[in-house]
N, C-alpha and C positions, 0 to 999 in steps of 0.2 A: 277671658273677653276683654275689649276695648274697643274702642271710640275710631272712626275712622280718620287718616290721616290728612291735611290740611293741603289743598293744593289752589295754583293761582290759574287761571285762562290765559293763555298768550299766543302770540304769533313772531313769525318768523319774517323779518323785514330781506326785503330784497333790492333796497335800496342802497348800496353805499356810503357809509357815515352816518345810517340811521341803524341803530343798533336793534335788536330783537327785544320786545317787554312785552308785559301785560298789554290786551287788549282795550279797547273802549268796550262798558255795559251801556247797551240801548235800552234793554227791558229785562222781565224778570228772569233768571235763570233757573228757576224751579219748575220742578213736572210733578205731577199728580201722582203719579207710581213710579218711582225710580227704576230701572232695570240696568242688568249690564247693555243690552241694545240702545238705551239712552238715560245716563244716568244726570245729565242736565242739560238745559234749553240751550243748544249751541247757536240758537237764531238771536239769543239774547249779547251775543258781543259782536263788536267786528273789529276791524284793523284801525288804531287811531290815524289821525291825519299826518302825512309826513313829517318826518324830523321833530315830532310831538311825543311824550308818554302816555301811555292808555290811563285812563283814569279807574279802570276796577280796582278793588283792595285786593293787598297781597293777600295769597292763602284764605280767599274768603270764600272757600265752598270746599267741604269733608267729604273724602271718600267713604267706602262701606267700611263698616266696623269689621273688626277681628274676634275670630270664635275658636277656642281650639280646646279642647278636653283630653289630657294625657291620664293614664290610669297603670297603677303598677299592681300587681299578685305576687306574695309570695309566700312560703310554706316555710320553714324550718323543720329540720330532721335530727336529732340527736344519735350518731352514728355508736359512740363508745363515750365514755366521762372527756375524754381528750379532742375529740372530733365531732366537729356539727357541718352538714350539709345544707345548704340552702339551694332552694328552686326557685327562679323566680319571672316573672312575665310581664314586659313592659310595651303598653300599646301608646304610640304617639297619633295625635288625630282619633281617638277611639272612634267618636263617631264619623268618619271622614265627612265632617261637612267643611265644601269648600269656604274660604273667606279671600275675597278677589283685591285687584291692587286699585289704583286709583286709575279713571279714566282719563284715555287721550285727551289732552286738554289743548292743543295746539290750533287754533282757528285754521291757519295755512292747509292743513290738510284735511279738509271738509269733509270726504270719503271715514275718514274714524272721529272726527271730535265726537265727543259725549260717551263712547262706546269704551267699556271693559275688555280689555283681550287677555288678561292672564291675572294667575290667582296670587294669593301672596303667603297662603301655607301650603305645606308637602302634604301629598295623600296617605292615608296611615298606614302606619309600617309597625311590626310588630318583632320584638327581640326576645329570646329565651336566654336566660344563662342559669350555669350552676355555680358556687362559689363553696369551697372548701375549709372551713375555717380549725386552725389548731393552737 
């Protein structure tokens, strides 16, 4: 388990000589119930005046947390005094819980900003193995 990764709200400059950077903050970026459709309030940010830097703090927002539970089950069988066989089963992301990436945070793309489009964890996978020790 882990906390969410930090990220900054940015903009893409269309003016030559004015680098893309962080946006200006003009309101409260928090929402009462963050979801994948709206993780933060995009209306709280605007592009700064041309040839100035944005005043929002770098990495001031945090994405969703990460949760993953792996599990292994194994059984040893003694075949003879010299040979031993182990059967094991490994489960990765056992409960198949999705962990999401950070939301889109470029205010220059208003149709996507604040929304989450991908996961940071793989779906459940299971592997089986036999091991012969001698």
